[in-house]
C-alpha positions as CSV (number, residue, x, y, z in Angstrom):
1,M,6.6,108.6,109.5
2,S,7.2,105.2,108.1
3,I,6.1,106.2,104.6
4,K,8.3,109.2,104.7
5,N,11.3,107.0,105.8
6,D,10.5,104.5,103.0
7,I,10.3,107.3,100.4
8,K,13.6,108.7,101.7
9,M,15.2,105.3,101.5
10,V,14.0,104.7,98.0
11,K,15.3,108.1,96.9
12,E,18.7,107.3,98.4
13,E,18.7,104.0,96.6
14,L,17.8,105.6,93.4
15,T,20.5,108.3,93.9
16,S,23.2,105.6,94.7
17,E,22.1,103.6,91.6
18,E,22.3,106.8,89.5
19,K,25.8,107.5,90.8
20,F,26.8,103.9,90.1
21,F,25.4,104.2,86.6
22,E,27.0,107.6,86.1
23,K,30.4,106.1,87.2
24,S,30.0,103.2,84.8
25,V,29.2,105.5,81.9
26,I,32.3,107.7,82.7
27,T,34.5,104.5,82.9
28,E,33.1,103.3,79.6
29,R,33.8,106.6,77.9
30,F,37.4,106.6,79.4
31,I,38.0,103.1,78.2
32,K,36.6,103.9,74.7
33,K,38.7,107.1,74.5
34,Y,42.0,105.4,75.6
35,K,41.4,101.9,74.4
36,N,44.3,101.8,72.0
37,L,46.7,103.3,74.5
38,I,45.6,100.9,77.2
39,I,46.0,97.9,74.9
40,G,49.3,99.2,73.6
41,S,50.6,99.7,77.2
42,I,49.6,96.1,78.1
43,I,51.3,94.7,75.0
44,V,54.5,96.7,75.7
45,I,54.6,95.5,79.4
46,M,54.1,91.9,78.2
47,L,56.9,92.3,75.7
48,L,59.2,93.8,78.3
49,V,58.5,91.0,80.7
50,T,59.0,88.4,78.0
51,A,62.3,90.0,76.9
52,K,63.5,90.1,80.5
53,I,62.7,86.4,81.0
54,G,64.4,85.5,77.7
55,Y,67.5,87.6,78.6
56,D,67.8,86.0,82.1
57,A,67.4,82.5,80.6
58,N,70.1,83.2,78.0
59,K,72.4,84.7,80.6
60,E,71.9,81.7,82.9
61,S,72.5,79.3,80.0
62,T,75.7,81.1,79.1
63,I,76.9,80.9,82.7
64,E,76.1,77.2,82.9
65,S,77.9,76.6,79.6
66,A,81.0,78.5,80.8
67,N,81.0,76.5,84.0
68,V,80.8,73.2,82.0
69,A,83.7,74.4,79.9
70,L,85.7,75.4,82.9
71,N,85.1,72.0,84.6
72,E,86.3,70.3,81.5
73,L,89.4,72.5,81.4
74,L,90.1,71.6,85.0
75,K,90.2,68.0,84.0
76,D,92.3,68.6,80.9
77,S,93.8,72.1,80.6
78,K,95.0,71.4,77.0
79,N,91.5,70.9,75.6
80,E,91.5,73.5,72.8
81,K,87.8,73.2,72.1
82,E,86.8,73.9,75.7
83,L,89.4,76.7,75.9
84,A,87.8,78.4,72.8
85,A,84.3,77.9,74.2
86,L,85.3,79.4,77.6
87,K,86.9,82.4,75.8
88,D,83.7,83.0,73.8
89,L,81.3,82.5,76.7
90,S,83.1,84.3,79.5
91,P,86.3,86.2,78.7
92,N,86.9,87.2,82.3
93,L,86.6,83.6,83.5
94,Y,88.9,82.6,80.6
95,D,91.5,85.1,81.8
96,A,91.2,83.9,85.4
97,F,91.8,80.3,84.2
98,M,94.7,81.4,82.1
99,Y,96.2,83.3,85.0
100,S,95.9,80.4,87.4
101,T,97.4,78.1,84.8
102,A,100.3,80.5,84.1
103,I,101.0,80.9,87.9
104,A,100.9,77.1,88.4
105,N,103.3,76.5,85.5
106,K,105.4,79.6,86.2
107,D,104.8,80.7,82.6
108,R,106.0,84.3,82.3
109,K,105.0,84.7,78.7
110,S,101.4,83.8,79.4
111,L,101.3,86.2,82.3
112,E,102.7,89.0,80.0
113,K,99.8,88.3,77.6
114,L,97.4,88.9,80.4
115,H,98.7,92.4,81.1
116,D,95.9,93.8,78.8
117,S,93.1,91.6,80.2
118,K,89.7,93.2,80.2
119,S,89.4,92.0,83.8
120,L,91.3,94.7,85.7
121,L,92.1,92.4,88.6
122,I,93.7,89.8,86.3
123,G,95.6,92.4,84.4
124,D,96.9,94.0,87.6
125,L,97.9,90.6,89.2
126,A,99.7,89.6,85.9
127,R,101.6,92.8,85.9
128,Y,102.7,92.3,89.5
129,E,103.7,88.7,88.9
130,T,105.9,89.6,85.9
131,A,107.6,92.5,87.7
132,K,110.9,91.1,88.9
133,S,113.3,94.0,89.0
134,A,113.2,97.0,91.3
135,E,112.4,99.2,88.3
136,D,109.5,96.9,87.2
137,L,108.1,96.9,90.8
138,S,108.4,100.6,91.1
139,A,106.6,101.1,87.8
140,Y,103.9,98.7,89.0
141,S,103.5,100.5,92.3
142,L,103.1,103.9,90.6
143,K,99.8,102.8,89.1
144,E,96.9,104.1,91.0
145,S,94.9,101.0,90.7
146,A,97.7,98.6,91.8
147,I,96.5,96.0,94.3
148,Y,99.9,95.1,95.6
149,K,101.3,98.6,95.5
150,E,102.9,98.6,99.0
151,L,104.1,95.0,98.7
152,A,105.8,96.0,95.4
153,E,107.5,98.9,97.2
154,V,108.8,96.6,100.0
155,Q,110.0,94.0,97.4
156,S,111.7,96.8,95.4
157,A,113.4,98.1,98.6
158,I,114.7,94.6,99.4
159,I,116.1,94.2,95.9
160,L,117.8,97.6,96.3
161,I,119.2,96.7,99.7
162,N,120.6,93.5,98.2
163,K,122.2,95.6,95.4
164,G,123.7,98.0,98.1
165,K,121.5,100.9,97.1
166,I,120.5,101.6,100.7
167,E,119.3,105.2,100.4
168,E,117.0,104.4,97.5
169,A,115.7,101.4,99.5
170,H,115.0,103.6,102.5
171,E,113.1,106.1,100.2
172,K,110.9,103.3,99.0
173,L,110.2,102.0,102.6
174,R,109.3,105.5,103.7
175,L,106.5,105.5,101.1
176,I,104.6,102.8,103.1
177,S,101.9,104.4,105.3
178,D,101.6,103.7,109.0
179,D,98.1,102.4,108.3
180,S,99.4,99.7,106.0
181,S,99.7,96.0,107.1
182,L,103.2,96.2,105.8
183,S,104.2,99.2,108.0
184,K,105.9,96.9,110.6
185,V,107.9,95.2,107.9
186,S,109.0,98.5,106.4
187,K,109.9,99.9,109.8
188,A,111.8,96.8,110.6
189,L,113.7,97.0,107.3
190,L,114.4,100.7,107.9
191,H,115.6,100.1,111.5
192,Y,117.4,96.8,111.2
193,G,118.3,97.1,107.5
194,V,121.8,98.1,106.5
195,K,122.4,101.8,106.9
């Protein structure tokens, strides 16, 4: 029995070695057949990873340079060189700086220049800040993307009340929804305002 078991074991070993050898031959054929494709894929992956790393490094460098320019402008807001650098590096950050400077200096002309800002937030805020008449505020509040839509309606209503146009003011105040944080103000103006 022992010899039969030994022969069986040897056969199994030879079979497993044959299978291993067979698999290695199949693998070798596969690699030879698709060698160029495999090498090309590896090169493409390496190029993509390198490009991503380069892009991220460039972006980080741009952000750092924009922050340096902004810090210099915070020290000296009239520094033309840093202003131009900030505008080139980060137009949105440039617009935000110009907006904050215009608000601090109450510079209406600078705010009007920011109406067409690529930063939608800055453009919207600049439009709101330059709207002074009831008509301007109404025009601002009609824009779908207006941030201070309801505040503009309330301000417009107050201007109309001061001009004695009570019915128009009440129409504006009725536009404020009950869900709004300004609903109490609008209701108070409707209730206690001049009728």
